C-alpha positions as CSV (number, residue, x, y, z in Angstrom):
1,M,12.1,-24.0,-0.5
2,E,11.4,-21.1,1.8
3,E,9.0,-18.4,0.7
4,K,10.7,-15.1,-0.2
5,I,9.5,-12.2,2.0
6,I,10.9,-8.7,1.5
7,K,10.6,-6.3,4.4
8,Y,10.3,-2.5,4.3
9,D,10.7,-0.8,7.6
10,H,9.0,2.5,8.3
11,P,11.4,5.1,9.8
12,N,8.9,5.6,12.7
13,E,9.8,2.1,13.8
14,Q,6.0,1.3,14.4
15,I,5.4,-0.9,11.3
16,T,7.2,-3.1,8.8
17,V,5.6,-3.8,5.4
18,L,6.0,-7.3,4.3
19,W,5.8,-8.3,0.6
20,R,5.5,-11.8,-0.7
21,P,6.2,-11.5,-4.5
22,K,5.0,-15.1,-5.3
23,K,1.6,-14.3,-3.9
24,C,1.2,-11.0,-5.7
25,I,-1.6,-10.9,-8.3
26,H,-0.8,-7.4,-9.5
27,S,-4.3,-6.1,-8.8
28,A,-2.8,-2.6,-8.2
29,V,-5.0,-1.9,-5.2
30,C,-1.8,-0.8,-3.3
31,V,-0.7,1.5,-6.2
32,N,-4.1,3.0,-6.6
33,M,-4.6,3.6,-2.8
34,L,-1.2,4.9,-1.9
35,P,0.8,5.9,-5.1
36,A,3.4,7.8,-3.0
37,V,4.2,4.5,-1.2
38,Y,3.9,1.9,-4.0
39,D,5.7,2.8,-7.3
40,P,6.6,-0.3,-9.4
41,G,8.9,1.8,-11.5
42,S,11.1,2.8,-8.5
43,R,13.7,0.9,-6.5
44,P,12.8,0.2,-3.8
45,W,9.2,0.1,-5.1
46,V,7.8,0.3,-1.5
47,K,8.5,3.5,0.4
48,P,6.5,3.2,3.7
49,E,7.8,6.5,4.9
50,N,5.4,8.2,2.6
51,A,2.4,7.2,4.6
52,T,1.3,7.0,8.2
53,T,1.1,3.7,10.1
54,Q,-2.7,3.7,9.9
55,E,-2.8,4.5,6.2
56,L,-0.5,1.5,5.6
57,I,-2.6,-0.8,7.7
58,D,-5.8,0.3,6.0
59,Q,-4.3,-0.3,2.5
60,I,-2.6,-3.6,3.4
61,N,-5.9,-4.9,4.8
62,R,-7.3,-4.4,1.3
63,C,-4.7,-6.5,-0.5
64,P,-6.7,-9.1,-2.3
65,S,-4.0,-11.7,-2.5
66,G,-2.4,-11.3,0.9
67,A,0.9,-10.6,-0.7
68,L,1.2,-7.4,1.4
69,Q,1.1,-7.9,5.1
70,Y,2.6,-5.9,8.1
71,E,4.2,-6.3,11.4
72,L,3.5,-3.8,14.2
73,H,6.2,-3.1,16.7
74,N,5.7,-1.9,20.3
75,N,7.8,1.1,20.9
C-alpha cells in the first residue's frame, strides 16, 4: 500500500509543503511555531500562504517525526 502524502502548494510557487499523516506524532511543533499556517481545526489545516518560504523551511526542519517535509521549486 502506497503512503498517503498530502501536498499544499504555496501561491509563490517556490515551495510545496508535504504532509504524511501516518508519520505524524502530533507533537504540535508546527502549530506552536506557525499557528497562522497550521490550524488543526480548519480545512485545509495547512495554509502555507501565511508564511514565507524560509519560515516554512525553518519550521519543517524542526518536525520531530518527519511527517512534514517540503519540495522547493526553481522558478
